[in-house]
N, C-alpha and C positions, 0 to 999 in steps of 0.2 A: 704281568708285564706283556704289553702288546707289541708283538714284533712288527706288525704292519703299521700301527699308529706311530711307533717311534722311528721308523725309517724316514730319512729326509727325502724330499722330492727335488731332484736336480732339474733346473729350468734349462732346456736346450736353447741353442742359438736360434734367433728368429721368433721366439715367443716372449711376449711381454706380459707381466703379471701386474695387476693393479688391485690394491685392496682399499675398500671403503667400509669402515666399521667391521661387520662380520661377513662381508661379501668379498669373494675372490673372483676377479675377472681375468680371463686369459685370452690373449689375442695372438693369432699366428697365421701361417699361410693357408690353413684349411678353414678358418673362420674365427668366430668369437663366441665364447661361452662363459657363463658365470655360475657360481655356487654359493649358497647361503650357508655358512658354517654354523652349526648349533651354538647357542650363546654360552654354553658351559665349556666349550673347547676354545683354547687360545692358539694363535699361530704367529710365527715370526718369519719375515722374508729378509734374508741377508745373504749377500754374496752369491746370488743365483741359486740359492737353496731355500726351500720352504719346509719348516718344521712345525709339528703340532704337539701341544701339551694338554693334559687333562688335570683338573684341580684335585680330584680325589681318585681313589682306586675302587670305587663302588662299581657295581655291575653296569649301570646305565652309562656312566662316564667312560668305562672301558669300551662299550659298544659304540658310542658316539665317536670316540677317539679314532678307532680303526676305520669307521665308515667315512668320517670327514676326510681322512688322509687318502683313502682309496678313491673316493669320488673326485677329489682334487687331482690326484695322479691321472685318473681317466680323462679329465678335462684337459690337462696339460698335454697328454699324449694325443688326444683327439684333435686339438688345434694345430699340433705339430705334424703328425703323420696321418691321422684319421683312422677310423675303424671300418671294417668291412666284414660281411657275412656272405658266404656263397651257398646258393641253393641249387639243387639239381632236379630237373623235371623229367620223370620217367613215365612213359605211357604212349600208346599209339594215338596220335592226333593231339597230344598235350603240348601246348606252345605258350610262349610268353613274348610280349613285345613292349618295349618302353616307348611311350609317346608323350613327350613333354613331362608334366608332373603326374602322369598316370602310368600304371603298369597294367597292360591288358593281358589277361590270362584266359586260355581256353583249356579247361581241365575236365572235359567229358560231361559237363552239365548241358542242359538244353539251352543255356544262355552263356554268353561270354561274361567274364568278371573284369571290371575296371577298378583297380585298387588305387586310390589317390595317395601318393607318397607324402609323408609328413614334411614339414618345413625343414630344409637343410639336408634331407636324405635324397640320394640319387640311386637309380637302378640302371644297370647295364646288362644287356642280354647277349650272350655269346651264341655262336652257331650251333654248338653241341648241346643246347638246352640248359645251360647254366646261367643263373641270374645272380649277379653280384650287387648287393645292397651296401652302399657306403655313405659315410658322412662323418662329421666331427663328434657327434654326440653318441656315446656308446649305448646309452639306454634307448634312444630313438631308433638306432640301427637295429638293435636286437629285437625291439618291439615290432618294427616293420617286417623283419624276416620271419618272426613268429606268426604275425598276422597272415603273411603270404602262405606259409606252410599250413596254417589252420584251414585254408580253403579246401585242401585235399591232402590230408596226411597220408604217408605211405601205408599201403595195406600189406599184410604179412604173407599173402599167397603168391602174388606175382611181382610185388614191389612197386606197383604203379602209384604215382602221386608225387608230392613235392617233399623233398628231404634235404637236410643239410649235407654238404659234401662229405664231411667227416663223420656222419651218422651211420651206424651199422644197424640194419634192419634184420631182425631174426625171422627167418622164413619158416613158414609152416608147410607141412605136407598136405596136399588136398585129399579129397575122397578117393578111395581106391576100390576097385571091384573085388568080388569074392575070390579067395584063393583056393 
């Protein structure tokens, strides 16, 4: 029994759902997204709730059932509220600046890095070195944040680099002289 797959999705006010065949499209204040539900999974939209059902109880159908429901719930939340990830930049001279559809990063290399933001993803830079990546698509926001972090992951000795705000870096002790 799939607890995630069987849970109904409540459609909030301001979000419209349109179904065409196996495609679910959601439109809301943050934008418009769609998802192609696997052909083995069926769904019903009635009274502002969306439910998913699977034909059999085999392993593949159970996996697709939960995945289809979770992806659709992420789309509905994304077009209603949006998703965001916050990154923190630590290091002397490490900076970020949002310029149009690019995020300019200075991370201690001999050259600046210009990261082109994916379609529908926005980046805002705060004064304290925090970069907030936001947008309606959870997958695109997570991928953009991971790509930015991958340019200079935090190192364990001084903690310099780009890290998620809620990430904990285990610090190592450096070399010590003889005792």
